[in-house]
Each structure stands twice: as C-alpha cells, then as structure tokens.
Backbone as CSV, one residue per row, in Angstrom:
resi,resn,N_x,N_y,N_z,CA_x,CA_y,CA_z,C_x,C_y,C_z
1,UNK,33.644,29.869,49.830,34.420,28.921,49.014,35.850,29.413,48.853
2,UNK,36.788,28.484,49.001,38.186,28.830,48.774,38.529,28.691,47.297
3,UNK,39.531,29.465,46.897,40.048,29.378,45.532,41.526,29.043,45.600
4,UNK,42.013,28.397,44.558,43.438,28.078,44.454,44.024,28.808,43.258
5,UNK,45.150,29.481,43.501,45.901,30.089,42.405,46.852,29.034,41.846
6,UNK,46.724,28.772,40.558,47.619,27.844,39.867,48.792,28.619,39.297
7,UNK,49.994,28.187,39.579,51.193,28.797,39.008,51.878,27.753,38.130
8,UNK,51.935,28.041,36.837,52.501,27.100,35.876,53.774,27.704,35.296
9,UNK,54.876,27.018,35.455,56.163,27.490,34.956,56.443,26.813,33.617
10,UNK,56.694,27.635,32.586,56.795,27.048,31.253,57.596,27.950,30.323
11,UNK,57.392,27.749,29.018,58.046,28.521,27.962,57.006,29.338,27.203
12,UNK,57.454,30.453,26.597,56.558,31.335,25.854,55.723,30.598,24.816
13,UNK,56.348,29.703,24.074,55.661,29.086,22.939,54.496,28.207,23.371
14,UNK,54.468,27.807,24.634,53.394,26.933,25.108,52.176,27.710,25.600
15,UNK,52.269,29.044,25.631,51.196,29.856,26.211,49.827,29.589,25.598
16,UNK,49.655,29.658,24.262,48.313,29.429,23.716,47.759,28.051,24.061
17,UNK,48.622,27.040,24.031,48.163,25.681,24.320,47.742,25.538,25.779
18,UNK,48.519,26.121,26.691,48.164,26.044,28.109,46.899,26.850,28.375
19,UNK,46.756,27.979,27.704,45.523,28.760,27.796,44.323,27.879,27.439
20,UNK,44.445,27.137,26.363,43.357,26.259,25.917,43.054,25.172,26.948
21,UNK,44.098,24.591,27.530,43.909,23.556,28.550,43.195,24.130,29.769
22,UNK,43.601,25.325,30.190,42.976,25.958,31.350,41.491,26.185,31.118
23,UNK,41.140,26.575,29.919,39.717,26.771,29.611,38.971,25.429,29.623
24,UNK,39.626,24.382,29.153,38.990,23.060,29.138,38.651,22.576,30.548
25,UNK,39.490,22.915,31.519,39.224,22.440,32.881,38.339,23.400,33.663
26,UNK,37.943,24.520,33.038,36.937,25.364,33.670,37.412,26.673,34.251
27,UNK,38.638,27.103,33.947,39.046,28.440,34.361,38.570,29.437,33.316
28,UNK,38.601,30.723,33.661,38.173,31.761,32.725,39.336,32.389,31.981
29,UNK,40.524,31.804,32.087,41.650,32.394,31.372,42.903,32.397,32.221
30,UNK,43.816,33.307,31.913,45.102,33.279,32.592,45.718,34.663,32.682
31,UNK,46.732,34.751,33.518,47.595,35.918,33.622,48.997,35.428,33.319
32,UNK,49.719,36.165,32.500,51.079,35.748,32.176,52.081,36.745,32.734
33,UNK,53.178,36.238,33.229,54.261,37.071,33.724,55.568,36.519,33.183
34,UNK,56.414,37.401,32.659,57.724,36.950,32.202,58.627,36.728,33.405
35,UNK,59.445,35.703,33.331,60.441,35.476,34.365,61.803,35.394,33.703
36,UNK,62.820,35.750,34.434,64.169,35.770,33.877,64.685,34.347,33.759
37,UNK,65.082,33.996,32.555,65.610,32.649,32.301,67.064,32.597,32.770
38,UNK,67.395,31.608,33.580,68.756,31.453,34.093,69.274,30.068,33.738
39,UNK,70.537,29.870,34.036,71.139,28.556,33.791,70.425,27.494,34.614
40,UNK,69.994,27.879,35.844,69.335,26.922,36.729,67.894,26.651,36.316
41,UNK,67.282,27.596,35.598,65.871,27.464,35.239,65.706,27.333,33.735
42,UNK,64.849,26.405,33.312,64.567,26.244,31.886,63.305,26.992,31.472
43,UNK,62.706,27.754,32.384,61.451,28.443,32.113,61.664,29.938,31.913
44,UNK,60.816,30.559,31.090,60.837,32.017,30.957,59.438,32.612,31.054
45,UNK,58.471,31.797,31.497,57.097,32.267,31.585,56.416,31.684,32.817
46,UNK,55.743,32.560,33.559,54.907,32.135,34.679,53.459,32.432,34.317
47,UNK,52.639,31.404,34.301,51.218,31.533,33.987,50.424,31.324,35.270
48,UNK,49.496,32.247,35.536,48.640,32.119,36.715,47.187,31.994,36.287
49,UNK,46.469,31.129,36.987,45.034,31.025,36.770,44.405,30.555,38.074
50,UNK,43.073,30.427,38.077,42.371,30.187,39.339,41.292,29.130,39.181
51,UNK,41.154,28.296,40.216,40.100,27.288,40.263,39.466,27.282,41.651
52,UNK,38.143,27.089,41.723,37.502,26.938,43.030,37.798,25.560,43.608
53,UNK,37.906,25.489,44.918,38.119,24.205,45.581,36.751,23.560,45.791
54,UNK,36.443,22.588,44.945,35.161,21.883,45.040,35.386,20.406,44.743
55,UNK,34.302,19.663,44.527,34.418,18.211,44.353,35.226,17.817,43.119
56,UNK,35.259,18.689,42.119,35.955,18.346,40.871,37.381,18.895,40.810
57,UNK,37.811,19.556,41.881,39.121,20.219,41.842,40.255,19.236,41.574
58,UNK,40.306,18.127,42.309,41.418,17.184,42.172,41.482,16.588,40.768
59,UNK,40.336,16.233,40.206,40.335,15.642,38.861,40.775,16.664,37.821
60,UNK,40.398,17.922,38.015,40.821,18.973,37.087,42.329,19.199,37.176
61,UNK,42.863,19.120,38.387,44.301,19.303,38.570,45.079,18.171,37.896
62,UNK,44.599,16.951,38.039,45.236,15.805,37.375,45.206,15.987,35.861
63,UNK,44.069,16.425,35.324,43.938,16.636,33.881,44.888,17.725,33.406
64,UNK,44.986,18.811,34.174,45.880,19.914,33.817,47.316,19.428,33.684
65,UNK,47.810,18.726,34.691,49.196,18.263,34.674,49.431,17.269,33.538
66,UNK,48.470,16.385,33.322,48.605,15.393,32.254,48.649,16.049,30.883
67,UNK,47.746,17.010,30.642,47.676,17.656,29.333,48.916,18.507,29.057
68,UNK,49.445,19.168,30.079,50.677,19.938,29.890,51.814,19.006,29.488
69,UNK,51.882,17.844,30.139,52.915,16.873,29.800,52.809,16.359,28.374
70,UNK,51.589,16.331,27.826,51.373,15.821,26.470,51.709,16.834,25.382
71,UNK,51.909,18.099,25.754,52.149,19.133,24.741,53.429,18.897,23.947
72,UNK,54.368,18.179,24.536,55.613,17.898,23.806,55.349,17.052,22.561
73,UNK,54.226,16.322,22.545,53.875,15.509,21.376,53.559,16.383,20.168
74,UNK,53.192,17.658,20.424,52.924,18.611,19.343,54.168,19.418,18.981
75,UNK,55.300,19.042,19.567,56.537,19.745,19.271,56.728,21.014,20.066
76,UNK,55.929,21.209,21.126,56.054,22.413,21.942,57.051,22.191,23.072
77,UNK,57.840,23.218,23.349,58.759,23.198,24.480,58.032,23.798,25.678
78,UNK,57.707,22.971,26.668,56.966,23.457,27.834,57.884,23.776,29.008
79,UNK,59.199,23.697,28.795,60.108,23.940,29.906,59.918,22.876,30.973
80,UNK,59.906,23.305,32.240,59.714,22.342,33.327,58.265,21.876,33.409
81,UNK,57.326,22.760,32.995,55.907,22.415,33.092,55.436,22.244,34.526
82,UNK,56.196,22.787,35.474,55.868,22.619,36.897,54.603,23.387,37.262
83,UNK,53.748,22.786,38.094,52.520,23.431,38.564,52.585,23.569,40.080
84,UNK,52.452,24.800,40.572,52.416,25.062,42.008,51.044,25.611,42.384
85,UNK,50.633,25.369,43.640,49.315,25.785,44.111,49.442,26.717,45.308
86,UNK,48.562,27.712,45.366,48.484,28.592,46.533,47.018,28.879,46.828
87,UNK,46.590,28.562,48.044,45.194,28.759,48.426,44.928,30.222,48.756
88,UNK,43.814,30.745,48.235,43.402,32.122,48.508,42.138,32.074,49.356
89,UNK,42.176,32.594,50.590,40.981,32.582,51.440,39.828,33.335,50.785
90,UNK,38.605,32.895,51.087,37.417,33.473,50.459,37.335,34.977,50.666
91,UNK,37.708,35.459,51.849,37.578,36.885,52.141,38.521,37.740,51.303
92,UNK,39.590,37.145,50.774,40.527,37.892,49.938,40.206,37.768,48.450
93,UNK,39.392,36.768,48.097,39.203,36.439,46.688,38.515,37.533,45.890
94,UNK,37.506,38.185,46.483,36.653,39.094,45.715,37.417,40.238,45.079
95,UNK,38.579,40.592,45.642,39.335,41.721,45.089,40.760,41.374,44.686
96,UNK,41.289,40.234,45.121,42.719,39.968,44.927,43.118,39.921,43.463
97,UNK,42.295,39.322,42.591,42.673,39.150,41.194,42.557,40.428,40.382
98,UNK,41.807,41.412,40.899,41.583,42.636,40.118,42.850,43.480,39.970
99,UNK,43.815,43.263,40.857,45.039,44.063,40.810,45.802,43.893,39.499
100,UNK,45.564,42.790,38.798,46.326,42.510,37.582,45.809,43.265,36.364
101,UNK,44.628,43.861,36.439,44.000,44.416,35.249,43.820,45.916,35.347
102,UNK,44.427,46.626,34.430,44.335,48.078,34.320,43.982,48.431,32.878
103,UNK,43.538,49.660,32.625,43.295,50.055,31.230,44.552,49.867,30.382
104,UNK,44.373,49.336,29.186,45.499,49.057,28.287,45.242,49.705,26.936
105,UNK,46.229,50.460,26.444,46.145,50.959,25.077,46.618,49.836,24.155
106,UNK,45.714,49.347,23.311,46.028,48.231,22.437,46.617,48.730,21.122
107,UNK,46.011,49.766,20.557,46.529,50.431,19.362,46.384,51.932,19.583
108,UNK,46.763,52.729,18.602,46.620,54.179,18.739,45.167,54.580,18.970
109,UNK,44.256,53.771,18.446,42.837,54.104,18.496,42.071,53.383,19.599
110,UNK,42.467,52.159,19.915,41.684,51.295,20.802,42.301,51.229,22.197
111,UNK,41.479,51.507,23.217,41.860,51.330,24.616,40.870,50.351,25.242
112,UNK,41.388,49.344,25.932,40.540,48.360,26.598,40.697,48.534,28.100
113,UNK,39.563,48.544,28.809,39.639,48.713,30.259,38.707,47.734,30.960
114,UNK,39.115,47.242,32.143,38.191,46.431,32.937,37.068,47.312,33.467
115,UNK,35.928,46.721,33.735,34.731,47.500,34.062,34.877,48.317,35.344
116,UNK,35.708,47.889,36.281,35.814,48.589,37.558,36.808,49.753,37.530
117,UNK,37.498,49.939,36.425,38.480,51.017,36.321,37.891,52.222,35.578
118,UNK,38.185,53.419,36.079,37.791,54.646,35.387,38.868,55.028,34.380
119,UNK,38.438,55.573,33.257,39.390,56.034,32.248,38.751,57.161,31.464
120,UNK,39.464,58.268,31.343,38.986,59.413,30.573,39.551,59.331,29.163
121,UNK,38.712,59.042,28.171,39.237,58.885,26.808,39.781,60.177,26.239
122,UNK,40.850,60.050,25.466,41.420,61.182,24.763,40.755,61.299,23.393
123,UNK,40.994,62.404,22.733,40.398,62.638,21.419,40.797,61.527,20.439
124,UNK,39.817,60.944,19.767,40.080,59.915,18.767,40.163,58.509,19.307
125,UNK,40.067,58.341,20.629,40.150,57.006,21.218,38.783,56.320,21.259
126,UNK,38.794,55.017,21.061,37.607,54.187,21.224,37.835,53.299,22.443
127,UNK,36.849,53.260,23.355,36.992,52.515,24.598,36.175,51.237,24.537
128,UNK,36.808,50.131,24.913,36.121,48.851,25.028,36.127,48.440,26.495
129,UNK,34.948,48.140,27.040,34.832,47.627,28.403,34.826,46.106,28.366
130,UNK,35.676,45.508,29.177,35.684,44.052,29.298,35.633,43.668,30.765
131,UNK,34.946,42.585,31.049,34.994,41.995,32.379,35.855,40.749,32.290
132,UNK,37.098,40.809,32.778,37.987,39.655,32.631,37.564,38.457,33.466
133,UNK,36.519,38.602,34.309,36.145,37.489,35.165,37.252,37.222,36.167
134,UNK,37.536,35.971,36.433,38.548,35.642,37.430,39.941,35.988,36.963
135,UNK,40.235,35.691,35.690,41.627,35.855,35.253,41.734,36.007,33.757
136,UNK,40.760,36.666,33.146,40.772,36.790,31.687,41.599,37.990,31.270
137,UNK,42.481,37.829,30.319,43.235,38.956,29.789,42.322,39.951,29.096
138,UNK,42.783,41.185,28.945,41.931,42.215,28.348,42.421,42.635,26.967
139,UNK,43.156,41.752,26.305,43.457,42.013,24.906,44.847,42.518,24.618
140,UNK,45.711,42.550,25.633,47.041,43.109,25.420,48.060,42.067,24.960
141,UNK,47.660,40.803,24.870,48.590,39.794,24.363,48.936,40.099,22.915
142,UNK,50.173,39.792,22.534,50.671,40.158,21.202,49.784,39.640,20.080
143,UNK,49.278,38.412,20.208,48.462,37.849,19.129,47.172,38.634,18.941
144,UNK,46.563,39.048,20.053,45.328,39.836,19.978,45.608,41.227,19.445
145,UNK,46.679,41.839,19.930,47.040,43.182,19.472,47.247,43.217,17.967
146,UNK,47.963,42.238,17.428,48.214,42.222,15.984,46.929,41.986,15.190
147,UNK,46.020,41.179,15.739,44.723,40.995,15.078,43.955,42.307,15.015
148,UNK,43.947,43.036,16.118,43.236,44.313,16.151,43.858,45.289,15.161
149,UNK,45.190,45.318,15.110,45.866,46.183,14.135,45.456,45.816,12.709
150,UNK,45.374,44.519,12.431,45.001,44.072,11.083,43.567,44.468,10.745
151,UNK,42.667,44.331,11.713,41.278,44.741,11.480,41.220,46.236,11.188
152,UNK,41.980,47.024,11.954,42.035,48.473,11.701,42.573,48.770,10.306
153,UNK,43.539,47.993,9.870,44.178,48.243,8.571,43.256,47.931,7.391
154,UNK,42.375,46.936,7.546,41.633,46.426,6.384,40.112,46.562,6.487
155,UNK,39.602,47.103,7.581,38.152,47.122,7.780,37.405,47.917,6.718
156,UNK,38.043,48.930,6.137,37.338,49.825,5.215,36.851,49.115,3.955
157,UNK,37.447,47.971,3.637,37.025,47.233,2.439,36.157,46.025,2.776
158,UNK,35.637,45.999,4.022,34.889,44.828,4.480,33.502,45.206,4.999
159,UNK,32.500,44.494,4.527,31.130,44.681,4.998,30.748,43.669,6.083
160,UNK,31.458,42.551,6.132,31.144,41.551,7.149,32.420,40.863,7.625
161,UNK,32.330,40.187,8.795,33.513,39.560,9.379,33.127,38.285,10.109
162,UNK,33.998,37.290,10.005,33.879,36.045,10.759,35.014,35.985,11.775
163,UNK,34.661,35.817,13.043,35.613,35.767,14.154,35.665,34.324,14.658
164,UNK,36.737,33.605,14.291,36.869,32.187,14.636,37.643,32.056,15.945
165,UNK,37.042,31.391,16.947,37.675,31.276,18.256,37.596,32.593,18.988
166,UNK,36.393,33.108,19.166,36.195,34.494,19.603,36.712,34.797,21.002
167,UNK,36.724,33.788,21.914,37.242,34.039,23.261,36.423,35.085,23.993
168,UNK,37.045,36.203,24.339,36.343,37.278,25.049,35.393,38.052,24.154
169,UNK,35.498,37.860,22.845,34.689,38.647,21.916,35.325,39.955,21.518
170,UNK,36.555,40.199,21.960,37.163,41.508,21.753,37.319,41.864,20.277
171,UNK,37.655,40.897,19.430,37.852,41.217,18.011,36.532,41.601,17.348
172,UNK,35.456,40.958,17.750,34.142,41.322,17.219,33.709,42.698,17.714
173,UNK,34.052,43.023,18.952,33.727,44.351,19.488,34.481,45.423,18.710
174,UNK,35.763,45.172,18.434,36.553,46.113,17.630,35.932,46.275,16.248
175,UNK,35.560,45.168,15.623,34.970,45.237,14.280,33.701,46.077,14.275
176,UNK,32.890,45.926,15.313,31.672,46.737,15.401,31.995,48.219,15.568
177,UNK,32.996,48.521,16.393,33.416,49.922,16.567,33.838,50.541,15.241
178,UNK,34.402,49.711,14.379,34.886,50.192,13.087,33.811,50.121,11.995
179,UNK,32.575,49.872,12.437,31.407,49.941,11.543,31.289,48.777,10.562
180,UNK,31.918,47.642,10.876,31.623,46.429,10.111,30.245,45.943,10.563
181,UNK,29.338,45.753,9.639,27.923,45.604,9.983,27.499,44.180,10.324
182,UNK,28.001,43.201,9.604,27.545,41.824,9.763,28.687,41.001,10.351
183,UNK,28.592,40.659,11.628,29.684,39.980,12.329,29.167,38.683,12.941
184,UNK,29.870,37.590,12.662,29.581,36.301,13.285,30.790,35.881,14.101
185,UNK,30.572,35.599,15.396,31.635,35.141,16.290,31.338,33.703,16.692
186,UNK,32.303,32.809,16.496,32.093,31.404,16.847,33.201,30.912,17.769
187,UNK,32.866,29.913,18.583,33.847,29.269,19.455,33.286,27.909,19.832
188,UNK,34.154,26.926,19.967,33.691,25.599,20.360,33.516,25.498,21.867
189,UNK,34.038,26.483,22.605,34.057,26.422,24.064,32.852,27.148,24.659
190,UNK,32.112,26.457,25.505,30.903,27.022,26.111,31.218,28.218,26.999
191,UNK,32.317,28.140,27.751,32.694,29.245,28.631,33.017,30.489,27.813
192,UNK,33.766,30.314,26.728,34.113,31.453,25.875,32.862,32.110,25.299
193,UNK,31.882,31.312,24.901,30.642,31.864,24.353,29.945,32.740,25.388
194,UNK,29.878,32.269,26.630,29.239,33.062,27.689,29.997,34.358,27.935
195,UNK,31.325,34.266,28.011,32.140,35.458,28.251,31.970,36.460,27.114
196,UNK,32.000,35.966,25.876,31.839,36.855,24.724,30.491,37.564,24.758
197,UNK,29.433,36.821,25.039,28.099,37.429,25.105,28.024,38.475,26.210
198,UNK,28.617,38.170,27.363,28.614,39.132,28.474,29.343,40.415,28.087
199,UNK,30.474,40.278,27.397,31.245,41.466,27.017,30.556,42.274,25.921
200,UNK,29.874,41.604,25.012,29.083,42.333,24.011,28.000,43.155,24.703
201,UNK,27.364,42.558,25.706,26.318,43.270,26.440,26.888,44.462,27.198
202,UNK,28.061,44.284,27.807,28.715,45.391,28.517,28.931,46.593,27.608
203,UNK,29.197,46.333,26.338,29.464,47.399,25.379,28.223,47.806,24.586
204,UNK,27.068,47.268,24.991,25.808,47.666,24.391,25.620,47.222,22.962
205,UNK,26.268,46.131,22.578,26.172,45.698,21.175,25.767,44.228,21.064
206,UNK,25.055,43.733,22.070,24.659,42.323,22.027,23.769,41.997,20.831
207,UNK,23.111,43.024,20.273,22.265,42.797,19.098,23.003,43.081,17.789
208,UNK,24.291,43.423,17.875,25.072,43.772,16.680,25.967,42.636,16.199
209,UNK,26.211,41.660,17.064,27.103,40.542,16.740,26.366,39.233,17.008
210,UNK,26.389,38.334,16.048,25.811,36.998,16.236,26.888,36.092,16.829
211,UNK,26.574,35.449,17.953,27.524,34.560,18.628,26.968,33.141,18.599
212,UNK,27.772,32.199,18.112,27.332,30.809,18.021,28.406,29.878,18.567
213,UNK,27.960,28.863,19.311,28.884,27.819,19.744,28.945,26.743,18.672
214,UNK,30.138,26.415,18.240,30.302,25.384,17.229,31.585,25.576,16.455
215,UNK,31.878,24.614,15.579,33.108,24.698,14.799,32.847,25.354,13.446
216,UNK,33.921,25.602,12.730,33.831,26.313,11.454,33.014,25.533,10.429
217,UNK,33.219,24.226,10.368,32.587,23.408,9.330,31.072,23.364,9.491
218,UNK,30.603,23.217,10.734,29.177,22.986,10.966,28.389,24.234,11.348
219,UNK,29.062,25.360,11.530,28.388,26.553,12.038,28.278,27.662,11.003
220,UNK,29.193,27.705,10.050,29.280,28.840,9.122,28.791,28.425,7.738
221,UNK,27.854,29.207,7.205,27.279,28.897,5.896,27.602,29.954,4.849
222,UNK,27.869,31.200,5.277,28.107,32.289,4.334,29.597,32.425,4.024
223,UNK,29.893,33.304,3.073,31.270,33.722,2.805,31.453,35.128,3.369
224,UNK,32.689,35.459,3.772,32.941,36.713,4.479,34.047,37.520,3.821
225,UNK,33.926,38.852,3.938,34.952,39.758,3.428,36.224,39.676,4.261
226,UNK,36.049,39.466,5.577,37.177,39.422,6.513,36.985,38.231,7.441
227,UNK,37.996,37.375,7.524,37.963,36.212,8.407,39.178,36.282,9.323
228,UNK,38.929,36.255,10.635,39.999,36.384,11.624,40.009,35.146,12.515
229,UNK,41.185,34.546,12.698,41.323,33.372,13.565,42.541,33.560,14.458
230,UNK,42.310,33.716,15.756,43.393,33.854,16.729,43.352,32.616,17.619
231,UNK,43.949,31.527,17.134,43.867,30.230,17.797,45.224,29.524,17.721
232,UNK,45.268,28.280,18.178,46.537,27.547,18.204,47.033,27.247,16.792
233,UNK,48.372,27.279,16.584,48.908,27.123,15.225,48.569,25.791,14.571
234,UNK,48.569,24.686,15.333,48.252,23.400,14.703,46.779,23.331,14.307
235,UNK,45.921,24.054,15.038,44.503,24.107,14.662,44.327,24.988,13.434
236,UNK,45.048,26.113,13.384,44.998,26.976,12.200,45.367,26.183,10.952
237,UNK,46.458,25.419,11.047,46.916,24.652,9.882,45.832,23.688,9.407
238,UNK,45.173,23.033,10.365,44.108,22.088,10.015,42.897,22.795,9.411
239,UNK,42.644,24.036,9.854,41.435,24.750,9.437,41.586,25.507,8.119
240,UNK,42.807,25.694,7.643,43.004,26.523,6.443,42.139,26.067,5.262
241,UNK,42.028,24.766,4.965,41.141,24.373,3.858,39.689,24.782,4.086
242,UNK,39.237,24.741,5.343,37.861,25.139,5.652,37.706,26.655,5.641
243,UNK,38.761,27.371,6.055,38.727,28.832,5.967,38.605,29.259,4.509
244,UNK,39.308,28.559,3.634,39.238,28.859,2.201,37.792,28.834,1.702
245,UNK,36.987,27.918,2.235,35.604,27.760,1.778,34.709,28.934,2.170
246,UNK,35.096,29.713,3.189,34.256,30.849,3.607,34.819,32.178,3.091
247,UNK,35.794,32.095,2.183,36.355,33.279,1.535,35.821,33.384,0.113
248,UNK,35.456,34.593,-0.303,35.180,34.804,-1.718,36.381,35.523,-2.333
249,UNK,36.352,35.772,-3.607,37.473,36.444,-4.256,37.698,37.805,-3.612
250,UNK,38.937,38.113,-3.293,39.374,39.362,-2.659,39.116,39.407,-1.154
251,UNK,38.587,38.336,-0.548,38.432,38.308,0.906,39.794,38.398,1.585
252,UNK,39.803,39.024,2.761,41.007,39.130,3.586,40.903,38.132,4.737
253,UNK,42.008,37.442,5.033,42.039,36.591,6.222,43.210,36.987,7.116
254,UNK,43.009,36.832,8.425,44.025,37.150,9.427,44.205,35.913,10.299
255,UNK,45.410,35.360,10.317,45.718,34.169,11.103,46.714,34.543,12.189
256,UNK,46.328,34.354,13.453,47.201,34.732,14.560,47.247,33.587,15.571
257,UNK,48.045,33.780,16.650,48.284,32.698,17.593,49.424,31.805,17.142
258,UNK,50.192,32.268,16.155,51.257,31.452,15.557,52.599,31.778,16.217
259,UNK,53.243,30.789,16.795,54.589,30.978,17.325,55.562,31.009,16.150
260,UNK,56.652,31.774,16.281,57.522,32.028,15.129,58.059,30.760,14.466
261,UNK,58.313,29.714,15.256,58.880,28.495,14.666,57.858,27.710,13.832
262,UNK,56.582,28.082,13.938,55.541,27.429,13.135,55.179,28.248,11.898
263,UNK,55.801,29.404,11.727,55.464,30.299,10.615,55.603,29.610,9.256
264,UNK,56.711,28.922,9.045,56.972,28.306,7.736,55.906,27.275,7.379
265,UNK,55.478,26.481,8.373,54.449,25.466,8.116,53.150,26.105,7.630
266,UNK,52.745,27.186,8.294,51.498,27.859,7.927,51.626,28.480,6.542
267,UNK,52.755,29.112,6.268,52.968,29.727,4.951,52.951,28.675,3.843
268,UNK,53.562,27.527,4.096,53.574,26.451,3.097,52.158,25.961,2.806
269,UNK,51.340,25.848,3.856,49.965,25.383,3.670,49.158,26.397,2.864
270,UNK,49.344,27.680,3.145,48.650,28.727,2.389,49.046,28.683,0.916
271,UNK,50.346,28.523,0.678,50.840,28.455,-0.703,50.269,27.240,-1.424
272,UNK,50.217,26.123,-0.727,49.681,24.882,-1.306,48.245,25.064,-1.799
273,UNK,47.462,25.894,-1.075,46.057,26.099,-1.417,45.836,27.331,-2.288
274,UNK,46.922,27.972,-2.700,46.807,29.101,-3.614,46.375,30.401,-2.982
275,UNK,46.545,30.531,-1.674,46.188,31.761,-0.977,47.390,32.701,-0.937
276,UNK,47.147,33.977,-1.154,48.215,34.968,-1.254,48.457,35.639,0.094
277,UNK,49.723,35.745,0.475,50.089,36.462,1.695,50.332,37.928,1.349
278,UNK,49.601,38.822,2.033,49.740,40.257,1.806,50.753,40.883,2.759
279,UNK,50.755,40.402,3.997,51.553,41.058,5.036,51.763,40.079,6.182
280,UNK,52.911,40.196,6.848,53.170,39.412,8.051,53.589,40.369,9.160
281,UNK,52.913,40.267,10.303,53.243,41.084,11.466,54.006,40.231,12.476
282,UNK,54.981,40.856,13.127,55.760,40.167,14.145,55.731,40.979,15.440
283,UNK,55.544,40.306,16.551,55.646,40.942,17.862,56.131,39.899,18.852
284,UNK,57.265,40.217,19.492,57.916,39.245,20.360,58.159,37.966,19.541
285,UNK,57.705,36.813,20.047,57.929,35.574,19.292,56.684,35.142,18.521
286,UNK,55.730,36.060,18.388,54.451,35.736,17.771,54.363,36.281,16.349
287,UNK,53.590,35.569,15.530,53.452,35.907,14.113,51.968,35.991,13.760
288,UNK,51.608,37.015,12.989,50.255,37.134,12.445,50.364,37.283,10.933
289,UNK,49.662,36.423,10.211,49.710,36.423,8.749,48.407,36.982,8.198
290,UNK,48.518,38.009,7.355,47.362,38.585,6.674,47.456,38.220,5.201
291,UNK,46.387,37.685,4.661,46.405,37.270,3.263,45.068,37.489,2.596
292,UNK,44.973,37.059,1.352,43.722,37.206,0.609,43.553,36.047,-0.358
293,UNK,42.309,35.859,-0.748,42.014,34.856,-1.769,41.966,35.537,-3.127
294,UNK,42.740,35.015,-4.050,42.749,35.519,-5.425,42.427,34.380,-6.378
295,UNK,41.469,34.603,-7.256,41.117,33.570,-8.240,42.162,33.522,-9.349
C-alpha cells in the first residue's frame, strides 16, 4: 500500500485545530516544522501528516481542505492553508517517518522516547515510552510540556486526576509516575482511545489508568483533585461550566491548548464562574492556565 505525506502550510495558532481535523479524517497525528515567514509567504508553520491511499483517500482529502477553510469562522488565522501531497512508496514507508522522533527531555524529571530508540536514563529521570504510530508527537509540544510541568508542580496534593482529551495518554502516564492513584482518561475520539491504551500498555500501567471514550458530561461521575484539559480553546471555553461540576473545594484545574490571543476570553469565563487563577504559564504563543475552585 502506498502512503501520501500531507504538507499543510499555515499559521501557529491553527495547529491545535488542524491537529483535530487530521484525527477526524483518520491520521494518527502530525509533525510540525517552523518555516521562516517572509513578505512573499503568509505562513510560518509546516504541518506534516500521513494517509494511506485507499478507497476513502479522495473523500478524506476533500474534507481536510474544506475543514481547514472553515477555521476562519472561529477567528483563526490559517495563513494560506495550502495542502500539498507527496507519495511515499511502500518500501520506504516502514522506516521513513521514524526519522522525526528522538528521545525528548520534556521537563527536568521526565524524558519521553519512541519505542525504537535506546536511551540511558540519568539519575532522577523518569522515562516514558511512546509509540507515535505514523506521525504522533511524543509530548514536546508547548501545550503538553506546560501541562506536564503543572502536574509536577501540584501532584503532591492530589489523590486522583481527570485527563480530558487524553490523546496519546501521556499526561495520565506522567500522573501515574508521580504516584497519583486514581486516574481517568477520556477522549471523544476512537483513534485517540486506542493510542492511549497502547501507550499505557507499553509502560506497563494499563491496569493503573481507566480509559473511556466519551465526553465530559456523559462519562464522568466523580469529582477530582486535579483536572487537566489540553484541547482547543473554544472547546475549553464551552467546557468550563462542566469542568466546574467535577471539581470539589480546593481542586486544581489545568487548561492548556490556548493560543495567546484567546487568553482573555478564557480568563473572563473563569472569573464569571468564580474560579480562581493560581498561575499562568507561557511558552512561545501558547498559554496554560492553572486555577482552583474556592467556595
């Protein structure tokens, strides 16, 4: 079977949304590369992902282009939004995508590595094995890094954690490494659920984290000490009232995936619902808000 490499030229702020679209059409994720913005080019981001050439390829490609074009309705700047294709012969496919993934130090304590790479841990390091599949990132994106930092900062006061939009499952794996005992990971996407379960198994903790497919309203019944959501900013804004319902007094919440220009909207919504902001992390153009519920 042949595979096609999708090259999407866009803007930084559209990355989470395009990531979501790629998952909807059946890819396992993306690779991002910065490109130099020039007067001739309105783009500063190159996104790569992969699709098999099969009966559904053309319809998926049409959906991809259409959905990228619709992102401007959410106020996102997608730049040119141009999509280019490059066919990868079957004999090259089995190894070509692996070149993009190497061990990554995410924080002082956490190192994430793809399963095929060797890494000798240093004193005090915790190693997470991930299988990125065709094109799944291994946790080095700014939004994920800041979430992991927040979990490290606040885990000592938490007995349980809710991971909303778990994706690869990396945040739940980190929480388990830090001895948080009761962890629920949820995602509405079937592919993400499979990937998360596979990665939990790779790390020998498939029995330590409960993984469920579904949304926050219909899947979660308990209240949690720590609630983490690394998802699109407009979805975060919509979910804040429901997140409030799974927080008890003194619970910590971590909201990530927020582009800097959406920060004020999220802060206003938190204030409207009486939630207290404890800390805000910034990395590149991304924002992570850490807060708590106070009665």
